[in-house]
C-alpha positions in Angstrom: 82.4 126.9 85.7 79.7 129.5 85.4 81.0 133.1 85.8 78.8 133.7 88.8 79.7 130.6 90.7 81.7 131.4 93.9 85.3 130.4 93.9 84.9 128.1 96.9 87.8 126.7 99.0 87.3 122.9 99.1 90.5 121.6 100.8 93.8 122.8 102.4 96.8 120.5 102.2 99.8 120.9 104.4 102.9 120.7 102.2 105.7 121.9 104.5 106.3 123.4 107.9 109.5 125.4 108.2 111.4 127.5 110.8 113.4 130.1 109.0 115.6 133.0 110.1 112.8 135.3 109.0 110.1 133.5 111.0 107.8 130.5 110.8 106.1 129.4 107.6 103.9 126.7 106.2 103.3 126.0 102.6 99.8 124.8 101.8 98.0 123.5 98.7 94.6 125.1 98.1 92.0 123.2 96.1 89.1 125.3 94.9 86.3 124.5 92.5 88.2 126.2 89.7 91.7 124.7 90.3 94.7 124.2 92.5 97.4 126.5 93.8 100.1 126.7 96.4 100.4 129.4 99.0 103.1 130.2 101.6 101.7 131.5 104.9 103.6 133.2 107.8 102.5 131.8 111.1 103.3 132.6 114.7 105.7 130.6 117.0 102.9 129.2 119.1 101.0 127.7 116.2 104.2 126.4 114.7 105.2 124.7 117.9 101.7 123.1 118.2 101.9 121.8 114.6 105.5 120.6 115.0 104.5 118.4 118.0 102.3 116.4 115.7 105.0 115.5 113.2 106.7 113.9 111.5 104.6 114.6 108.3 106.6 112.4 105.9 104.5 109.2 106.2 101.5 110.2 104.1 99.2 113.1 103.2 98.1 115.8 105.7 94.9 117.7 105.4 94.3 120.8 107.5 90.8 121.9 108.6 89.7 125.4 107.8 87.2 125.3 110.8 88.0 126.2 114.3 86.6 125.1 117.7 86.5 127.3 120.7 87.1 125.8 124.2 85.2 128.0 126.7 86.8 126.2 129.6 90.4 126.9 128.6 89.7 130.1 126.5 91.6 128.6 123.6 90.9 127.7 119.9 91.5 124.2 118.6 92.0 123.0 115.1 92.6 119.6 113.6 94.7 117.9 110.9 94.3 114.5 109.4 97.4 112.3 108.6 96.6 109.6 106.1 98.3 107.0 104.0 97.1 103.9 102.3 96.6 101.9 105.5 95.5 104.4 108.2 94.1 107.8 109.0 94.6 109.7 112.2 92.9 112.9 113.4 95.0 115.1 115.6 94.1 118.2 117.5 96.3 121.2 118.0 96.0 124.7 119.6 96.4 127.7 117.5 96.5 131.5 117.8 94.0 134.1 116.8 96.4 135.2 114.1 96.3 131.7 112.5 92.5 131.8 112.7 92.4 135.1 110.9 94.5 133.7 108.1 92.2 130.7 107.6 89.3 133.2 107.3 91.1 135.0 104.6 91.9 131.8 102.7 88.2 130.9 102.7 87.2 134.2 101.0 86.0 133.4 97.5 87.7 136.4 96.0 91.2 135.2 97.0 93.2 134.9 93.8 95.3 131.8 93.2 96.1 131.9 89.5 99.9 131.9 90.1 101.6 128.5 90.8 102.9 129.8 94.1 101.7 132.8 96.1 103.3 134.3 99.1 100.8 135.3 101.8 102.8 137.1 104.4 100.8 139.7 106.3 102.1 141.5 109.4 102.1 139.3 112.5 99.3 139.9 115.1 99.6 143.7 115.0 97.4 143.8 111.9 93.7 143.1 111.6 92.3 140.3 109.4 91.0 143.0 107.0 94.5 144.1 106.5 95.9 140.6 105.8 94.4 139.8 102.5 95.7 138.2 99.3 97.3 140.7 97.0 95.6 140.8 93.6 97.6 141.5 90.5 97.2 145.3 90.8 99.8 148.0 91.3 101.7 146.2 94.1 102.0 143.0 92.1 105.4 144.0 90.6 107.0 144.3 94.0 105.5 141.0 95.2 106.7 139.3 92.0 110.2 140.6 92.4 110.2 139.4 96.0 109.1 136.0 94.9 111.9 135.8 92.4 114.5 136.9 94.9 113.1 134.4 97.5 113.2 131.5 95.0 116.7 132.4 94.0 117.8 132.5 97.6 116.3 129.1 98.2 118.2 127.7 95.2 121.5 128.9 96.5 120.8 127.5 100.0 119.8 124.1 98.6 123.2 123.9 96.8 125.1 124.5 100.0 123.0 123.0 102.8 121.7 119.5 103.1 118.0 118.5 103.1 117.9 118.8 106.8 117.4 122.5 106.4 113.8 122.0 105.7 111.2 120.0 107.4 109.6 117.0 105.6 107.0 117.9 103.0 103.7 116.2 102.9 100.6 116.1 100.8 97.4 116.8 102.7 93.9 115.6 102.7 91.9 117.2 105.5 90.9 120.5 106.9 92.9 122.5 109.5 91.5 123.2 113.0 92.6 126.4 114.6 92.9 127.3 118.2 93.2 130.9 119.5 94.9 131.7 122.7 94.5 134.6 125.1 97.6 135.6 127.0 100.5 133.3 127.8 98.7 131.1 130.4 97.9 128.3 127.9 100.3 125.4 128.0 101.4 123.5 124.9 99.4 120.4 124.2 100.8 117.0 124.5 102.0 115.6 121.1 99.9 112.5 121.3 96.3 113.6 120.9 94.4 111.2 118.7 90.7 110.9 117.9 89.8 107.4 118.9 86.8 105.4 117.9 85.0 102.3 118.9 83.9 99.5 116.6 80.3 98.4 117.1 78.4 95.3 116.3 74.6 95.4 115.8 72.2 93.4 118.0 69.0 92.1 116.4 66.3 94.6 117.0 63.0 93.6 118.6 60.3 92.2 116.3 58.1 94.8 114.7 55.1 92.5 115.4 55.2 93.3 119.1 52.8 96.1 119.8 52.6 98.4 122.9 49.6 98.3 125.3 46.6 100.1 123.9 46.8 103.0 126.3 50.5 103.7 125.8 51.8 105.6 122.8 53.5 103.5 120.1 57.3 103.6 120.4 59.8 102.7 117.8 62.0 99.8 119.0 65.5 100.8 119.9 68.4 99.3 117.9 71.1 98.7 120.4 74.8 98.4 119.4 77.4 96.8 121.5 80.6 98.9 121.9 83.9 97.0 121.6 86.2 97.6 124.5 89.4 96.6 122.6 89.4 98.8 119.5 89.3 102.4 118.5 87.2 101.9 115.4 83.8 103.5 115.2 80.8 103.9 112.9 77.4 102.4 112.2 76.3 100.0 109.4 74.5 101.6 106.5 70.8 102.2 107.2 71.4 103.2 110.8 71.9 106.6 112.4 72.6 107.8 115.9 72.1 111.2 117.6 74.3 112.0 120.6 74.2 115.2 122.8 77.3 116.5 124.7 78.0 119.0 127.4 74.8 118.7 129.4 72.8 118.5 131.5 71.5 122.0 130.8 68.3 124.0 130.7 67.6 122.4 127.3 67.9 118.7 128.4 64.2 118.1 129.2 63.1 119.9 126.0 65.5 117.7 123.9 64.2 114.5 125.6 60.6 115.6 125.0 61.2 116.1 121.3 62.9 112.7 121.0 60.0 111.0 122.8 57.4 112.8 120.7 59.1 111.5 117.6 59.5 107.9 119.1 63.3 107.9 118.9 66.1 107.7 121.5 69.5 109.4 121.7 72.6 109.1 123.8 73.6 111.9 126.3 77.1 112.6 127.6 77.0 114.7 130.7 79.8 116.8 132.3 80.2 116.1 136.0 80.1 119.6 137.4 76.9 120.3 135.4 75.4 117.1 136.9 75.8 118.6 140.4 73.6 121.6 139.4 71.0 119.8 137.4 70.3 116.4 138.9 66.6 116.5 137.8 67.5 116.8 134.1 69.8 113.7 134.5 66.9 111.8 136.1 64.5 112.9 133.5 66.7 111.6 130.6 67.1 108.3 132.4 63.4 107.9 133.1 62.8 108.3 129.4 65.2 105.5 128.4 67.9 107.8 127.1 71.4 106.2 127.5 73.7 108.4 129.6 77.5 108.6 129.5 80.5 110.2 131.1 81.9 113.3 129.4 84.6 114.2 132.0 84.2 116.3 135.2 85.1 119.7 133.7 85.4 119.2 130.0 89.2 119.5 130.1 91.5 117.9 127.6 92.5 114.7 129.4 95.5 113.3 127.5 97.8 115.8 129.3 96.7 114.6 132.8 98.5 112.0 135.0 96.9 108.6 135.3 95.8 109.4 138.8 94.1 112.7 137.7 92.2 110.8 135.0 91.2 108.1 137.3 89.8 110.6 139.8 88.1 112.6 137.0 86.3 109.6 135.6 85.3 108.2 139.0 83.8 111.6 140.2 81.5 111.8 137.2 80.4 108.1 137.5 79.6 108.5 141.2 77.6 111.7 140.6 75.6 110.1 137.8 75.1 106.7 139.5 73.8 108.4 142.7 71.0 109.9 140.6 70.0 107.1 138.2 71.0 104.1 140.3 72.6 102.4 137.3 76.2 101.9 136.3 77.7 104.2 133.7 79.2 102.2 130.8 80.0 104.8 128.2 82.6 107.6 128.0 83.2 110.3 125.4 86.5 112.3 125.9 86.3 116.1 125.4 87.4 117.1 121.9 87.6 113.4 121.0 91.2 113.4 122.4 92.3 110.0 123.8 95.5 108.1 124.1 96.2 104.6 125.4 96.8 105.7 129.0 93.4 107.4 129.1 91.8 104.4 127.4 93.2 102.1 130.1 91.7 104.2 132.8 88.4 104.2 131.0 88.6 100.4 130.8 89.4 100.3 134.6 86.1 102.0 135.2 84.3 99.3 133.1 83.4 101.9 130.4 83.7 101.9 126.7 84.5 104.9 124.4 82.0 106.3 121.9 83.1 109.0 119.5 81.4 110.2 116.3 81.9 110.4 112.5 79.5 113.3 111.7 80.0 116.7 113.2 77.5 119.5 112.2 79.4 121.9 114.5 76.1 123.1 115.9 77.9 124.9 118.7 79.0 127.6 116.2 75.8 127.8 114.2 74.1 131.2 114.0 70.7 129.7 113.1 68.8 126.4 113.0 69.0 126.5 109.3 72.8 126.1 109.3 72.5 122.9 111.3 69.7 121.5 109.1 71.8 122.3 106.0 74.6 120.1 107.2 72.2 117.1 107.6 70.8 117.7 104.1 74.3 117.7 102.6 75.9 114.9 104.7 75.5 111.2 104.0 73.5 110.4 107.1 73.4 106.7 106.7 75.9 105.1 109.1 76.5 108.4 110.9 77.0 109.0 114.6 76.1 112.7 114.9 77.8 115.0 117.5 75.3 117.5 118.8 75.2 119.9 121.8 72.6 121.2 124.1 72.2 124.5 122.5 69.3 126.8 121.6 69.5 126.5 117.8 70.1 122.7 118.0 66.8 122.4 120.0 65.0 124.5 117.4 66.4 122.4 114.5 65.9 119.0 116.2 62.3 118.2 115.1 63.1 118.8 111.5 66.4 116.8 111.8 64.6 113.8 113.1 61.8 114.1 110.5 64.4 114.3 107.7 66.3 111.2 109.0 63.0 109.3 109.3 62.1 110.3 105.7 65.3 108.5 104.6 64.0 105.3 106.4 67.0 105.3 108.7 66.9 103.3 111.9 67.9 105.2 115.1 70.5 103.5 117.2 71.6 103.7 120.8 74.7 102.1 122.4 75.6 100.0 125.4 
């Protein structure tokens, strides 16, 4: 590796989750572009509890996300982990603290050393700032840290001789990035243990013949490639050669502008609207519908729905559908759960409303981008073919959208919509 190449963090694996007399710890494996190392992190009780709800972790590998998502409705950060083995993979969401988020930021720093086989990363709990909680390089304090590591290892050896294996939680090898959630105050409830990212398998329908031309006075429009969602499965994706753009969290002040850009480039995209936003912007809903953009249900208030009762979810879904159908005079047949969180109880209620679930398999995280270039960079690096892209009605997304479409068109990809 060239000397000037950044030491980039590529993957974080969850190896163990432990509650000790001295506090809560996780051991992680760090894969960087110059090698692999293990690290022990001290975490807070809230994040530990959230992670522990998603166990057990002894059935395969577990990869943590080093990206976080902010929920503006609940004022909390979310993160994800992926549990995988040879036969399945499952994405799970969990809430986490600001302290956990700050540790992830430190791990991502390219200057973090990891030449030792095992490093102990144990900063002060939330009383310290992220700048104070950095990896210790082998400078003057290294001797004290090395001595503590030796004493810590010796203590573990003694304990293992006297206590059975139930002292420690199951260890797992990881294979995905952690998602962090920050909380403010004590008002946030713990998440339900079963929060899974669901998906829908789709089957293509033959597109209209390219030989059919539009009337001479009407601009030429690329035929839509419609895909039928399967109501019985949680699989999702698109065949190679196809791509789909989807927009969440509207309607907003950007809705009409997004629709205009799509129409100008002769493509369509799917919109998932939040019910309470629909009440304030019915004209934007009507505008998207009049321009043949599929519209779906994205919950009434963008709340995480797997913790609700069946009656609460039924009411939530019905209110959104009624608000939308009163505007477009057409039934709503698609649903996207906030944060991609869905379980079988929620799926049953979606089916009762004669809707099907559509998730995604490409996430540029445009909601956190600080410039249009950040969003475009994701598209250039991702394998776009077969991708269902999750986008949001945000300023930088709108600014990047023309170039996104032009880039995908340059790859000869066919734009898909769903029904």
